[in-house]
C-alpha positions in Angstrom: -151.8 10.6 -61.5 -155.0 10.3 -63.5 -157.9 12.5 -62.8 -161.2 10.7 -61.9 -164.0 12.3 -63.9 -167.7 11.8 -64.2 -167.1 9.9 -67.4 -164.8 7.4 -65.7 -167.3 6.9 -62.9 -170.1 6.5 -65.5 -168.0 3.8 -67.2 -167.4 1.9 -63.9 -170.9 2.4 -62.5 -172.5 -0.7 -64.3 -169.7 -2.9 -63.0 -170.1 -1.6 -59.5 -173.9 -2.1 -59.6 -173.5 -5.7 -61.0 -171.0 -6.4 -58.2 -168.3 -7.2 -60.8 -165.9 -4.3 -60.2 -162.6 -4.8 -58.4 -162.2 -3.5 -54.8 -160.1 -0.6 -56.1 -162.7 0.4 -58.7 -165.5 0.2 -56.2 -163.6 2.3 -53.7 -162.8 4.9 -56.4 -166.5 5.1 -57.5 -167.7 5.3 -53.8 -165.2 8.0 -53.0 -166.1 10.1 -56.0 -169.9 9.8 -55.5 -169.5 10.7 -51.8 -167.9 14.0 -52.9 -170.3 14.6 -55.8 -173.8 13.9 -54.4 -175.5 15.5 -57.4 -173.9 13.1 -59.8 -174.6 10.2 -57.5 -178.3 11.2 -57.5 -178.2 11.5 -61.3 -176.8 8.0 -61.7 -179.3 6.5 -59.3 -182.2 8.3 -61.0 -181.0 7.2 -64.4 -180.8 3.6 -63.2 -184.3 3.9 -61.7 -185.7 5.2 -65.0 -184.1 2.7 -67.2 -184.8 -0.2 -64.9 -182.9 -3.4 -64.8 -183.5 -6.0 -67.5 -185.2 -9.0 -65.9 -183.4 -12.3 -66.1 -184.5 -14.4 -69.1 -185.9 -17.7 -67.9 -186.6 -20.3 -70.6 -188.0 -23.8 -70.3 -185.6 -26.5 -71.5 -188.0 -27.1 -74.4 -187.7 -23.4 -75.5 -183.9 -23.4 -75.1 -183.8 -26.5 -77.3 -185.9 -24.9 -80.0 -183.8 -21.8 -79.9 -180.6 -23.8 -80.2 -182.0 -25.9 -83.0 -183.1 -22.7 -84.9 -179.6 -21.2 -84.4 -178.0 -24.4 -85.8 -180.3 -24.3 -88.8 -179.4 -20.7 -89.6 -175.7 -21.5 -89.2 -176.0 -24.4 -91.6 -177.8 -22.2 -94.1 -175.1 -19.6 -93.9 -172.4 -22.2 -94.3 -174.2 -23.6 -97.4 -174.6 -20.1 -98.9 -170.9 -19.2 -98.3 -169.7 -22.6 -99.4 -171.9 -22.5 -102.6 -170.4 -19.1 -103.4 -166.9 -20.4 -103.1 -167.6 -23.4 -105.2 -169.3 -21.2 -107.9 -166.3 -18.8 -107.9 -163.9 -21.8 -108.3 -166.0 -23.2 -111.2 -166.0 -19.8 -112.9 -162.2 -19.4 -112.4 -161.6 -22.9 -113.8 -163.8 -22.2 -116.8 -162.0 -18.9 -117.5 -158.6 -20.5 -117.2 -159.7 -23.4 -119.5 -160.9 -20.9 -122.1 -157.7 -19.0 -122.0 -155.6 -22.1 -122.4 -157.8 -23.2 -125.3 -157.5 -19.9 -127.0 -153.8 -19.7 -126.5 -153.3 -23.3 -127.8 -155.3 -22.5 -131.0 -153.2 -19.4 -131.7 -156.0 -16.9 -131.1 -154.3 -15.1 -128.3 -150.9 -14.8 -130.1 -150.5 -11.4 -131.8 
């Protein structure tokens, strides 16, 4: 069977605190912390020091502005990537056309 270590409990701790851990994971963490009171105190102190990030609450207007800004950036990225692809295609076509021209005029034949 697997050994439950402080690392395992540390990994599961945020899920337990957010009430998103399975019943089995919660029981595992609770049992481990009941046996290792010092580590339980360390986890709780660490949580107290770091605090919990407050929920972000935006007005519908602010959400709309953020969404519009994200869409603008996405369009700009698409434009840049698409422009790069088009430019690369033009350069490739030009190089191929030059090779064909030189080959037909006998300049590439030894």
